[in-house]
Every structure is written in C-alpha cells, then in structure tokens.
C-alpha positions in Angstrom: 1.1 -41.8 8.9 4.4 -40.9 10.5 3.5 -37.1 10.6 0.1 -37.9 12.1 1.8 -40.0 14.8 4.3 -37.3 15.5 1.6 -34.6 15.9 -0.4 -36.9 18.2 2.7 -37.4 20.4 3.4 -33.6 20.5 -0.3 -32.9 21.4 -0.1 -35.5 24.3 3.1 -34.0 25.6 1.7 -30.5 25.6 -1.5 -31.6 27.2 0.3 -33.7 29.9 2.7 -31.0 31.0 0.3 -28.1 30.6 -0.4 -27.8 34.3 3.3 -27.8 35.2 4.4 -25.5 32.4 2.2 -22.5 32.7 5.3 -20.4 32.3 6.2 -21.9 28.9 6.4 -19.6 26.0 4.4 -20.8 23.0 4.1 -19.3 19.5 2.9 -20.3 16.1 3.5 -19.5 12.4 1.3 -19.6 9.3 3.5 -21.1 6.5 0.9 -20.3 3.8 0.8 -16.6 4.9 4.6 -16.4 5.0 4.9 -17.9 1.5 2.4 -15.4 0.1 4.6 -12.5 1.5 8.0 -13.7 0.1 8.6 -12.0 -3.3 10.8 -14.7 -4.7 8.2 -17.4 -4.0 5.4 -15.3 -5.6 7.4 -14.7 -8.7 8.5 -18.3 -9.1 4.9 -19.5 -8.4 3.6 -17.2 -11.2 6.1 -18.7 -13.6 5.1 -22.2 -12.6 1.4 -21.3 -13.1 2.2 -20.1 -16.6 3.9 -23.5 -17.4 0.9 -25.3 -16.0 -1.5 -23.3 -18.1 0.6 -24.1 -21.2 0.5 -27.8 -20.4 -3.3 -27.6 -20.0 -3.6 -26.0 -23.4 -1.5 -28.7 -25.0 -3.7 -31.4 -23.4 -6.9 -29.6 -24.6 -5.4 -29.4 -28.1 -4.9 -33.2 -28.0 -8.5 -33.7 -26.8 -9.8 -31.6 -29.7 -7.8 -33.6 -32.3 -9.1 -36.9 -30.9 -12.7 -35.6 -30.9 -12.4 -34.5 -34.6 -11.0 -38.0 -35.6 -13.8 -39.7 -33.6 -16.6 -37.6 -35.3 -15.0 -38.1 -38.7 -15.0 -41.9 -38.2 -18.6 -41.9 -37.2 -19.6 -39.9 -40.3 -17.5 -42.1 -42.7 -18.0 -45.5 -41.0 -20.7 -46.7 -43.4 -18.4 -46.0 -46.4 -15.3 -47.6 -45.0 -14.1 -51.2 -45.0 -13.6 -53.1 -41.7 -9.9 -52.9 -42.2 -9.9 -49.1 -42.5 -12.3 -48.8 -39.5 -10.0 -50.9 -37.4 -7.0 -48.8 -38.5 -8.8 -45.5 -37.6 -9.9 -46.9 -34.2 -6.3 -48.0 -33.5 -5.0 -44.5 -34.3 -7.6 -42.8 -32.0 -6.8 -45.2 -29.2 -3.1 -44.5 -29.6 -3.7 -40.7 -29.4 -5.9 -41.2 -26.3 -3.1 -43.2 -24.6 -0.6 -40.6 -25.6 -2.8 -37.8 -24.1 -3.2 -39.7 -20.8 0.5 -40.4 -20.5 1.2 -36.7 -21.1 -1.4 -35.7 -18.6 0.1 -38.0 -16.0 3.6 -36.8 -16.8 2.6 -33.2 -16.1 -0.1 -33.4 -13.5 0.2 -36.8 -11.9 1.3 -37.6 -8.3 4.9 -37.7 -9.4 4.4 -35.3 -12.3 6.4 -32.2 -13.2 3.9 -29.8 -11.5 4.3 -31.5 -8.1 8.0 -31.9 -8.4 8.6 -28.3 -9.4 6.2 -27.0 -6.7 8.1 -29.0 -4.1 11.4 -27.7 -5.4 10.0 -24.2 -5.3 8.8 -24.4 -1.7 11.6 -26.4 -0.1 14.4 -23.7 -0.1 12.0 -21.1 1.4 10.8 -23.7 4.0 14.4 -24.2 5.0 14.9 -20.5 5.4 11.7 -20.3 7.5 12.8 -23.2 9.7 16.2 -21.5 10.3 14.5 -18.2 11.1 12.1 -19.9 13.5 15.0 -21.6 15.3 16.8 -18.2 15.6 13.7 -16.5 16.9 13.0 -19.3 19.4 16.5 -19.3 20.7 16.7 -15.5 21.0 13.3 -15.0 22.6 13.2 -18.2 24.7 10.2 -19.9 23.0 9.4 -23.5 24.2 7.1 -24.5 21.4 6.4 -23.1 18.0 3.7 -24.7 15.8 2.7 -24.4 12.2 -0.9 -23.3 11.9 -1.2 -24.4 8.3 0.0 -28.0 9.0 -2.1 -31.1 9.9 -1.9 -30.2 13.6 -5.4 -29.1 14.6 -5.4 -25.8 16.4 -9.0 -24.9 17.5 -8.0 -21.4 18.7 -4.8 -19.3 18.6 -4.5 -15.8 19.9 -3.0 -13.3 17.5 -0.4 -12.2 20.0 1.3 -15.6 19.8 1.6 -15.4 16.0 5.2 -14.8 15.0 4.7 -15.1 11.2 5.4 -11.4 10.6 8.6 -11.7 12.6 9.7 -14.6 10.4 9.0 -12.5 7.3 11.1 -9.7 8.6 14.0 -12.0 9.3 13.8 -13.3 5.7 13.6 -9.8 4.3 16.5 -8.7 6.4 18.7 -11.5 5.1 18.0 -10.5 1.5 18.5 -6.7 2.2 21.9 -7.2 4.0 23.4 -8.5 0.8 22.8 -5.2 -0.9 23.7 -2.7 1.9 26.9 -0.8 2.5 28.7 -0.9 5.9 27.0 2.3 7.1 23.6 1.3 5.8 24.1 -2.1 7.5 24.7 -0.4 10.9 21.6 1.7 10.5 19.6 -1.4 9.5 20.9 -3.3 12.6 19.8 -0.4 14.9 16.4 -0.5 13.2 16.2 -4.3 13.6 17.0 -4.0 17.3 14.2 -1.5 17.8 11.8 -3.7 16.0 12.8 -6.7 18.1 12.3 -4.7 21.3 8.8 -3.8 20.2 8.0 -7.4 19.4 9.3 -8.5 22.8 7.2 -5.8 24.6 3.7 -5.4 23.3 2.9 -2.5 25.7 5.9 -0.6 24.5 4.8 -1.2 20.9 1.4 0.2 21.7 2.8 3.3 23.2 5.2 3.7 20.3 2.3 3.4 17.9 0.3 6.0 19.9 3.2 8.4 19.8 3.6 7.8 16.0 -0.1 8.5 15.5 0.1 11.7 17.5 3.1 12.8 15.5 1.4 12.1 12.2 -1.7 14.0 13.4 0.4 16.9 14.5 2.2 17.1 11.1 -1.1 16.9 9.3 -2.4 19.8 11.4 0.6 21.9 10.7 0.4 21.1 7.0 -3.3 22.0 6.9 -2.7 25.3 8.8 0.1 26.2 6.4 -2.1 25.5 3.4 -4.9 27.6 4.8 -2.5 30.5 5.5 -1.1 30.3 2.0 -4.6 30.3 0.6 -5.6 33.3 2.7 -2.4 35.1 1.7 -3.1 34.5 -2.0 -6.7 35.8 -1.8 -5.6 38.8 0.1 -2.9 39.6 -2.5 -5.5 39.2 -5.3 -7.9 41.6 -3.6 -5.0 44.1 -2.9 -3.9 44.1 -6.6 -7.5 44.5 -7.7 -8.1 47.5 -5.4 -4.8 49.1 -6.5 -5.8 48.7 -10.1 -9.2 50.3 -9.5 -7.5 53.2 -7.5 -5.0 53.8 -10.3 -7.7 53.8 -12.9 -9.8 56.4 -11.0 -6.7 58.5 -10.4 -5.9 58.6 -14.2 -9.5 59.4 -15.0 -9.9 56.4 -17.3 -13.5 56.1 -18.7 -15.1 53.7 -21.1 -16.3 55.5 -24.3 -19.7 54.5 -25.7 -19.9 52.9 -29.1 -21.1 55.0 -32.0 -24.4 53.7 -33.3 -25.3 56.5 -35.7 -23.2 57.9 -38.5 -25.4 60.9 -39.5 -25.0 63.0 -36.4 -25.0 66.7 -36.9 -21.8 68.7 -36.4 -23.3 70.4 -33.3 -24.0 67.0 -31.6 -20.5 65.7 -32.4 -19.0 68.9 -31.0 -21.1 68.7 -27.8 -20.1 65.0 -27.2 -16.4 65.8 -27.8 -16.6 68.7 -25.3 -18.2 66.5 -22.7 -15.6 63.8 -23.0 -12.7 66.3 -22.7 -14.3 67.8 -19.7 -14.7 64.4 -18.0 -11.1 63.5 -18.8 -9.7 66.7 -17.3 -11.7 66.4 -14.0 -9.9 64.9 -11.0 -11.6 61.8 -9.6 -11.4 61.4 -5.9 -11.3 57.9 -4.3 -14.7 56.8 -3.1 -15.6 55.9 0.5 -16.2 52.2 -0.6 -12.4 51.8 -1.5 -11.4 53.2 1.9 -13.8 50.9 3.7 -12.5 47.8 1.8 -8.9 48.9 2.6 -9.8 49.1 6.3 -11.5 45.7 6.2 -8.5 44.1 4.6 -6.2 45.7 7.2 -8.4 44.3 10.0 -8.4 40.8 8.4 -4.6 40.9 8.1 -4.3 41.7 11.8 -6.7 38.8 12.6 -4.6 36.4 10.5 -1.4 37.4 12.3 -3.1 36.9 15.6 -4.3 33.4 14.5 -0.7 32.6 13.4 0.7 33.5 16.8 -2.0 31.5 18.6 -1.3 28.4 16.4 2.4 28.8 16.9 1.9 29.0 20.7 -0.4 25.9 20.7 2.1 23.9 18.6 5.0 24.8 20.9 2.9 23.7 24.0 2.1 20.4 22.3 5.7 19.8 21.4 6.8 20.3 25.0 4.0 18.0 26.1 5.2 15.3 23.7 8.8 15.7 24.9 7.6 15.2 28.5 5.7 12.1 27.5 8.8 10.6 25.7 10.9 11.3 28.8 8.4 9.6 31.0 8.2 6.7 28.7 12.0 6.4 28.6 12.2 6.5 32.5 9.5 3.8 32.6 11.5 1.6 30.2 14.6 2.1 32.3 12.7 1.1 35.4 11.5 -2.1 33.7 
C-alpha cells in the first residue's frame, strides 16, 4: 500500500510539472534485465533452484509414502480391528501434517525460498541503486524509474534506457579489483570513451559506422590475401607438374608394355628389344603444347601482379579517405 501511494505521488508530480520541465532529463532501468546479466546473481540463482528442486523431491517422497499407507489401509481395513484402524489413520494424519509443515517451511510466504531469494537479490539491488545514483549525478538525470516495478509505464523509448550503463558500472567495479595499475589506467580511458559515447548518441552512431567500415576493410584484405595465396598455390602446382613432364621427356622415359605371352620366338623378342633401345636413344624435343602452357602461365602471373598493384592502390586510397573522415569527425567534436 505504501509503495502504491508513493508511485501515485510520483506520477502526479511528473504529470503536474511536465509542462514546465520539458528540459528535464528522464531515464529508466529494467531491474530484471540487469539481474539476468550479473554473473554472480545467475550463479547464486542456479544454486538456489537446485535447493528448491531438492525440497520438492523430498515433499514428493512424503506424498508417495502417505499414499502407500492410505492404499494399504483401504485394502486391509476389513481385516483390522477398530483400534488398529484408528491407529493407522492417526499415523497417516501425522505424516500429512508433517508434510504440510515442511512445505510451508520451504515454500511458504516466510519460507526458506523467499528469504534466500530476498537475500540473494538485496546486495545486487543495493549495487544497482548506487550505480544509478552515480550515473544520475554524473549525467544530470532528473528522474530515473524502474520499468519492472509496479509503476505503470505505457511507453518508454529505448534511448532513455540506461540498464546497459548500469551493468557496465557493476562489471567495472568487479574488474577493478583484479587489475594492475597500468591495466587500471587503460580501463579508465576505455570507460571515459564509453561514457562519451553514451552521452552523445550521434557520436556513438558515427563511431559504430567507422568500426563497421574498418571491419569490412579488414575482411576485404583478408579475402584478397586468401585468394592470392590460393592462386599462388595453384600456379606452383602447375609449374611443378610442367617441369616434371619436361624432365621426363628430356630423359626419354617411356612406359614399357606388360608381357602377356611367354612363348614368343627369339626373333620377336630381339625385334622388340631393338625397338625399345632405339626409342630410348632418341632425343625427345619439347612439344608446342608445353610452350603454350608456359606462355599462358606467364601471362596469368603478370595479370595477378597487376591485380595486386590495383588492390594495393585502392586500399591506400580508402585508408586516406578514412583518415580524412576521422579528422573531420575530430574537428566536429571539438566544435561541439
């Protein structure tokens, strides 16, 4: 009731002074989103869910035991005396009460699950509130609301959401404890740059555009280099193949036919031997096809070199253009 009354008062104040405070700076956070992006909270929540699952299994085991006793009593009731029946029913009722007490202890309004969940969330909420206050003071916010609270927000533009800024502040605090002095200075410079981008959305958009261009340029260079390496590899394979063929023809290497008959006459054997020796002693001249392939490879190599020079020139022109854009952006920021 008190929270509802407070939110109503805040809503009335904002509505009343809205016309006079058009220059007020308003922001909001999403506490649920922040909690889901804090590693410590996620880990502790997983451990708590394991505990809750174990408690549910214990309750289910008690239910199964009670059901077994109830079924056994129904089956044996005609054979038991009134005194034994009353004793069995008292035991079942005792176990049911014990189960309900245990269930209330673990999952009731004041049970272990609610208490431990509150203890898990509270330290992080305190850190979030501190971070929100620091951001509000540093960036001159007049109002910061929690989107996940009971305060009804019918519409909220994304540019007023500072949840990611709060997460960065929380992560920075955790990182600083593990950094050296030099690393801390580098981290502070990085934080100042991030804060400047948060403060100036236009600058952030231009920075993102430059980063995208740089990534595209690096990808283009990488792809070109890979293509050149592949072309070089294929050229080297062809060259080695042609050299091997040329060497084979120069040495007069021929493939001998397999012998399929064993009863050849001496005259036939002598004739075959003479033909082989004659073919071996003859000098084999390079064919026109080899010369043409060599010429084609030479032309292709020249073409590849020309493409390399053209790509190099294009990259240099693009680099100069990026430098000019950065200088223009720097001047524009100084003017602002």
